[in-house]
N, C-alpha and C positions, 0 to 999 in steps of 0.2 A: 186751618189758622191756627198757629201750636198757642197751646196749653200754657201759662207758670205757672208750678205748683210750690207751696210753701210749705216748714213746719217739718221739714225728709229728717230726722235724726240717723244718726251714725253714731259708734261705743266709739274713742279713741281707735282703739286698736283695728280697724276697719280699712279699709279701701273704698275707694270712688269708685269702683267697679261694682259693688254691690249696692248702689243707691236703683241698678232697673229695676235687680231685685225686689231693692223695696219699693222705688213703684211699684209692679206688680202687683206682690201680694195687700198695699194698703185699701188701690183701688180694684180687689180683682179686674186682671186683664192681663193671659197669656202674653206673653216675651213678642211672641211677634207681630204683634199689636202695636209695638212700642219703637217706629222707626225711630226715630232720634231721642237724643235724649245732651240737652249743652246747662251745664254749673255755671250759674247766672251769680247768684251769692254762697258764697261759706267762711258763717258765724261759731261761736266758740259759747256751749248756753256753757255758763262753771257755775248755778244758784246753787246745786248740787255738787258739794266741794267730792266724795267716793266716786259719786256719778258724775264725770262732767264730756261731754257728746256736740260731736259736731253739730251746726243745723246746715240746709241745706235752701238755697230755691232752685230752682230747676225751669230748664223749658222744655218740655215734651214736644216733639211729633207723634201721634197716632197715627195708625188705620182707616181709626173709622171714628170718626170726631165728632160726628151727631149721632151717634150711642152715646160715647162717652156722656158730651155734653147733658146728655139725658137722663143720663143714670147719676151725673152724680152736682150737677151746679142746679142750686146756688149750694158752694160749699165754699166755708171760710176762707181755705189756704188756694184753693183755685182760680184764677185768671183767663180770660181770654187776652192775646196777645194781640191785636192788631201785624197785619202783616209788616214786613220793615221795606224801607224805601228807600234809597241810596241816594246821598245827595249826587246830586250835578252840580262841582261849581261849575259858571258860568267864565272865558280866557274873558279875561282885563290884558287890554295892552299901555303901558305906559309909557311914558320920553323921560319919568321922571325917573332920577334917582332914590331906591327904599337906603333906606339905612333904619340899619336896629342896634343898641345900645346895648351890649348884657347876652347871655347865653344863659342865662337862668331862664326860671320854667317860661316866664312870660316870655322872654324872644324866644325862645323859639320856639312856642309855637306860635305868635309872629308869624316867622319866617317859614313854619311849613302849611300854614294859610297861607301866606302869600304863593308858595309856591301851589299851589292845590291851583291860584286863580294864573296862574301863567307869568305871574310876577317870580321877577329873579332881586329879593334885597340883597345887602348889600350887613354881614352879620361883626360887629365891631364888639372885639375882649378883652375888658386890658387886666384881666385876671393874673394870678400865677401861672409862667408854662406849665404846660403840663407833665412833662418830666421830673417838675420839683413836687 
């Protein structure tokens, strides 16, 4: 089960490749203990003007999850993440024709979701031609 770690900071000139090193040093982990690291959120802390920093929330996969859990939890910046479940969209059949008016965010999302269910919507846009 992965962990969610908040409030990891890097200076503006530092690259994201240093996040794994930051995690290892902050939680006393060996680099081989860290199986995977994925950036979930990236923000900027500009409260102290001469020292502006990036603030990261990352998802960690570790080799020894139980050992990490015993040594680090409860910690205010660490949470257990439940395992992700993929969403299975049931196949739907319909004789009715579905028409979506507009290719704005809502129209495109509706068309995407309908195609995930196996339906074929018709999308109509009245705006200017793309070439213009």
